[in-house]
N, C-alpha and C positions, 0 to 999 in steps of 0.2 A: 372871538373875535380875534382873529390872530392876523389876518392880513387884508390888504384894500387894493385895491386898483384907485391908482394916482396919473394913467393915461392911458390914450388909445387911439386906435385910428381902424378906419372902417370903410370899405372901397361900396362904389357900387355893386349887387351882383348882378350876373346876367350871363351872355355870349360874352366874351373880351377876347380880343386880340394876345393882350397879356399871357405872358407862359407862369408856371410855376413860380420858378425863381425871380424875374421880377414885380410880381404880385407879394412872395413873402417878404424881399428887400424893400419895396416901398411901405407897408405898413409896417416893417419893424422900425423904418427909419423915424419914420411918423409919429408913431406913438412912443420912442425911446424920448423923441424932442417932444412929445406934447407933456410928459411926466416933468420935466423940468431939470432928468437926469442925462448925463451924457453914457454914450456907448460903454464909457470904459467902467461906470459906474456897475452895469448888469453882471451881476454874478451866475446864473444861470439861465439858459436859452431851452423853451419846451418846444416843441411844434407839433401840434396839432395835424395830420396829412393821412387821410385813407391811402391815395392814394392806388394802389393795385393795379387793376384794369385800367384807372383813369391816365395814368401814368407809367410813360418807359422809364423817367427816371428815378429811380428806387433809390434809399438811402439819401434822405432827403435834409438830413436836421442842418446839419452842415451850409445849406444852402443861404441860414440865416445871416453866416457870416459877412454873405456877399452884399449887407447893407452897411455894413463898415468894415475896416480892416483893424477895428480897436474891437468887436469881436471876438477874434483870432485867441486860443487858446481857451473861451472861455467853454466849457461843458456844458453841449447841446444834442437834447432826446428828444427823438421823433415818437409821438405815442399815437395809439391808432386803439381807436375801442368804439368799431363800426360807426353810425350815425352820431354817436355820443363824443365821438372822438375829440371835439373842440372843448368840451367840457371837461370830458377826461385830461385834457393839458393842463386847463387851468387847476382842476383838484391839486395835481402835483405841483404845479408850481408853488399851489397853497402850501403844500407837503414840506416842501423844500424851505421854506420859511420859517414855517410852525418847527422845523426840526434844527432851527437854526444854524442852518448850513450858509447862510446870507442872508441880505435883506434887498436887492432887487432883483427881480424876477422877470424876464422877457417871456411872454408867452403870443405864441401866433399860429394860425388858425386858416388854413388855404385848400383847396380843393378847384382842377380842373375839367371840368367832364362833358365841355361839350367837343373836343375834340373824335371823340368816339361814335356810332351811331346808336338808335335806341335801345337797338337788340343788344349793343353788347354793352351799353349803359346799364338794361337789365341784367344781365349775367353778372356783372361787375357787384352790382349791391343784392343781387342774390347769395351772393358768398358771406350775407351776414345772418344767413339763413341754417339751419342742421343740413346739410346736402344729402345727410343718409335717408332722410324720409320726406326734404321740401323742394330737392333738385328738379323733376319734375313737370313742378309749380308752371302753368303757362305765363305770362306775361313777367315774370321776375315777382320785382317786390309789390307790385302793385297788382299783381294777380294773389299773392300772399293778402293783403291785406282787402281784397277781392271777398275771400275766403273768410276771412275775421268779419266783414260787414254782412255777408250773407246769414251767418251763423248769429251774427247779434240781431238783423232783422227778422231770423226765424224766432227766437226766443221772445222777443218784445215788438216784432211787427216792423211793419217797412217803415224804416225814417229817413227818405228819400228828401223829403219837405225840412227836418231838419240840417239835414249835412249841404243840402239848398242854402239853407239860412247861414251856416259859419261859411261856408266859401265867400258869402254874400258879404259877408260883416270881416272874411279877414281881407277882403279884396279893397273894400272902403278903406278899411284903416290904411291900408298898402297906397292910396296916392298921395297921403302927407308923409310916405318915408324917401326921404332921398335917395336910398341905399336901394330901394326896394328892382327887383328885377320889371315888374307887371305894376304902373301904377295908373290904374284903369278901375271904377268904379264898374264892374260887370253886373251888379245888381240880380237879384232873386230868380227872375222872370229867366234869362239865359242859366242862370248854371242850376236850375230846378230842369232843367228840359234838355232833351237828347235833339242835338243839331249837328251840323256838319261841323261847325265848328265848335261842338263841346260833343264830341262819340264819347259813347262808352267805350271803356278801358278795359275792366274787368271785372264781371262779376257786377253789381249796380252801380261799382264806381264811373264815373265818367271822368273828363280830364279835369274839370274844372274842381274835385275832388281830389286832385293827385299835387303835389308839391312838382318844383320847376327843377330841369335839372338845368343844372346853375353854374361858375366861375366864379369866385372870389376869395377874399381873404378882409381880416379883420387882428389885430393885435390887442393886447391890453399889455399895461405893465405892473408887476405887485410888489408890494414892499410894505415893511412889520406897520404896527400902528405907529410905534413913539416914532418911526421916520415920516408918516405921512401927516401928520402933523402939521409938517414942515414945509409941506408939499401946496401947491396953489389949488388941488382939488383931491379929493379923497370921497371913495365908499368904499366903507366896508364891509368886508365879506360874513355878516354877523349868523349864518350859519350855513352848514352844507352837508350834504349825505348821498352816499355812493353806494347802491345794493346791485346785485347783479341778480337774476334768475334762471333758471334752467331753461339752454338753447332750444329745445324739441319744444312744439308747439302742443306735441301729443301729451308731454307730461305735466300740464296748466289750463287752467282754463282763457282760452287769449281773449273773451271779453271781457274781462276782470282788472289787467292789469295790474297786480295783487306787486309787483315790485314799486311800479309808480304809488301805489299807496302805501308802501312802508318807507320809502324813500321821504316823501313827503311829512309822515308823520312823523320820522327822526329828525329831520329836520326842524320841524314846527316847534318840537321838542326842546332842541339843541335850543332853538332860539328864545323859547319861554314866551311862544308864540299861540294860536291858532289864526285857522283861514282867515276868520274875519278881521284879523288885523292886516292883512293882506293887501297892498293899493293895486296893484296891476300884476299880473303875470303874462311872461312870455312861456307858452307852452310848444311841444313837438307837434306840431301840426302837418307830420309828411304824409296824412291822407285826413279825410274830413272825420272819419269814422277815426281816428287815435285821437282827435281832438276831443270827439265826444265821450270817446271812453274815459279821457280823462278827467273832463267833468265829476265821473261818478268816483274814479278811483282816487281824486284829491279833497274829495268830501264835500264837493260841491251839492253833489244827487245822490240818492240812494240807484241799486244798481238796474241799470233798466229805464231810470227818469232824468236822464242828463236832457230829455226833449223840455222838459220846465224848466230848464237852465234856460233855455232861447228863448221861449215863451213869455217866460219875464223879463226877459233885456236885462238880465246878470252880468254877460260878458259884454256888451257890448261897450264902447269906449266911454260911454257915460254912466254903466251901469253897475253896480253893487262892485261888481269884481272885475274889470276890462280884462278880458284875454286874449291876448295879441295885437295890443295898440298898434306894433309895426307890421302887420299884416301876415304877420308869420310866416312859416315857408311857405305857405301859398300862395304868399303875394310878394315877398322878399324873393324867394327863393331858394334851395336849398343844396348847396356847396359841401360836402358830407363835412369836411375837415372843419370849417370855419364855421359852420351853423352854430356852436356853443360858444364859439368866441363872441360872434356875435351879438348872441342872448346876453353876453354879459355887456357890452358895448353898451347897446340899444335900453337893457334895464337899468346901470351905471346913469345914463343919461337923462331917462325919466327919475329916476329920485333923487337928482340934482336941480332937476326944473331946466334941464339944459334939451330937452327933447323936442325946441321947437314946436311945431304943428300938430307932430305925432304927441303932445304931452298928455297926459292924466293929470286934470288937476288937484293937486293936493299932496301929491305922489308920494311917500317916504319909507314906505317898504316894498319893495319889488323881488317878487317869487322870479325862477326859473326853474323850468324841469325839460330834457337834455334828452331824449335815449336810442340805446343804439339798438338795434334788431326789433323784433315784436316787445318790447320794452322787457329785453336780456338784461343790458345796461339801463341801472337809470339812476341821473344825476338830478339833483336840486341843490340852490342855491338859494340864496335869502340875503338879501343887497340894500344896505342904508349907507344914508350921507355919516361920514364922521363928524363932519360939522357944517 
């Protein structure tokens, strides 16, 4: 335990009129105020922003300075690691504190995805794949995960009912999340059946199997443990892990998410915990098949047996290990650079008992899994209240 989250801010996700700059400035100012620090107290700034084809404004690190003139001359760095960009920024902030370079770090995650059309969004996301082999995949990243779904079904049988149950669970949870893009309980039947409002997107994947194109921002303030004891609220990052796997899917078994498995194993060992100790998990359900495979990768089920987790209700909000009580990316939305920071905010709220109607009863240890690409960049964090 070397760093604590002591303040945060989270905008509702969705199609927003705000631009990247205004979202950054809002959450940065709010998070610092929430922490009890002043902007002048911040020693370093990390901005998670995928950017790329989504935003014409590159070089966005110093946009955080728009939140306060007192941020001027602070070191600010933009971080990018595909869909794990937000968690990458958080982990960089922890690294800064662990290195003893300062005691207060501001981490912001942001993305503005809705200014471009769906085809362009797909093309932008596909740059997080191995283009030498995967550039021709139809449907962008949905096409990539459509292929993964087909491979999983081919080996373990049709799991369409299971994917629909995952989607329905997350949409039901999202109703209680004030930050979620979709706050509607869609139900199993709607998620299971192809319809005009729920068409096939790629392979077996329907619209309800795919996370949402979204705009949004979130921010946290980190400090060292000694300083955190004097803060109004403090959530310790008890353990964390980051591992990268090969980028080409051809070099690994893409229905096993081995990088996810290793990241969980490292983080749990570092924390001196087992999965049975964890109260809840916010996991990376960019597509429902990803959440299903992640059940197996984290150790909830053996390979090919993730369906049993759903059948036993283990991942329901009142189950043994609630998964995505926030509604996950599926209901909340997935503004790339903001997602990992959002996961840390929502998990911090849970372990403090501050999650409102999202609250998981008795939550005191929260796990986070955020991945970039097809389990290429894999980040796990384990959070607990400091006091």
